N, C-alpha and C positions, 0 to 999 in steps of 0.2 A: 330214114329214108339213108342208106349207106353211099358214102360220096367217090368216089371213082381219085385214082389221082391226075385223071386228063383233065381233074376239074380244077390244078392248082398250077397251073401249068404255066398260066400265061402267070400269074403270082413268079412263082418260081424266076422263070427267065428273066423279069426284070428287076429280082433284086439281084441275081449270077451276078453283071456287070460291075457292081457297089466295088465286086473285093473284100466284102466283109466279111464275114463269114456266119453261113447259114444253117439254120442244128431244124429237124422237122423231126415228132415225134407223134406215131400210130399206124398203124398198118389198114390199108383196103388188098379188095381181092383181086385186085388186078395191078401191084406196086412193082411186083416186074419191069415194066413193062416200062416203069415211070424210074427204079433204081440206078441204069447207066448213068443221070444228070448229076450222081453224087458219087463223091470222091469215095466215103466209107458206111457201111450198110453199121448201125452199132445193134449189139442183140446184148441186153440187161439180165442175168438171168442169172436165175439162183435156184435148188434144187424145190420140185414141190412143196419136199416137209416145210418148208424155212418163207416160202407164199404162203403155205396153209397157216403158217404159227402168226406169223405182222397180220393176215387178214383177218381173223378171232382178235388179236392181241389192237388193231387201229380202231378207234374212236370217232373216227372221222366221214367214213363211208358204213351204213347198214348190211349191203350185201359182201355176204361169204359167211354171214353169221349161221344159216340156219343147211339139216342136215342135205337136203337138197341143194342149196344152190353150191355148198362144196362137192358136190357131187360134179354138178357141172361145170369144176374151174379144173375139179381133177380131167373128166372127156374134151374141153374143152385145148386144157394145154396137151394134154397127149396127139389132139390134133393138130394145133400150129406151134406147140412148137416145134417141129421136127421141120416144118414149111421155113420158119422164121431164123433156123439155124444153119439153113443149106445157101439162105440169102445171103447170110452176115458177111459181113468182110474182118471183122474184128468182135470177140469177145467180150467183157468188163461184168465180172462176176461182183454180183452184192453185195455178199460177205465181207465182204472186203469191208473197209472202216471210211467213213462218206467221205471223206477229204480226199485215200487214195480214188475213188469213183469220181469224183469230182474233178481231179487233174487230169485222170486218165482221159477225160470225156474232153475237157477242156485244148487239152493238150494238142488237140488238132485240127482246132482253131488258131492254133499259131503263137509265137506272144504275143504278150500283150500292147499294144499299142503306148508309147512312150506318154510318162507324163504329159498334161498341155496340150497334145497333139492330136 
């Protein structure tokens, strides 16, 4: 059963006053009611062809190996990506080197705390 953003409201509200950076990953059908709580909504993107190549090459998850599953990925992407893109405030192209992707995301958390602090 899919969860709804509102189930996480108390948890996120409890963490927010700490001042610590908080990253949440995932999507749910009603996330637009919850997204105003966040400074940024990041869309990690890659062209469909790149995603399909990565799925074909991975060995950590069997999903996406059959023609039927790949067709589902294509259909799901066509339906979901425009919705995700419309709510994103930032897009990070995952074709960039991994270190660059990580650095862009980490920049939202601000500078690291001082060593020993």
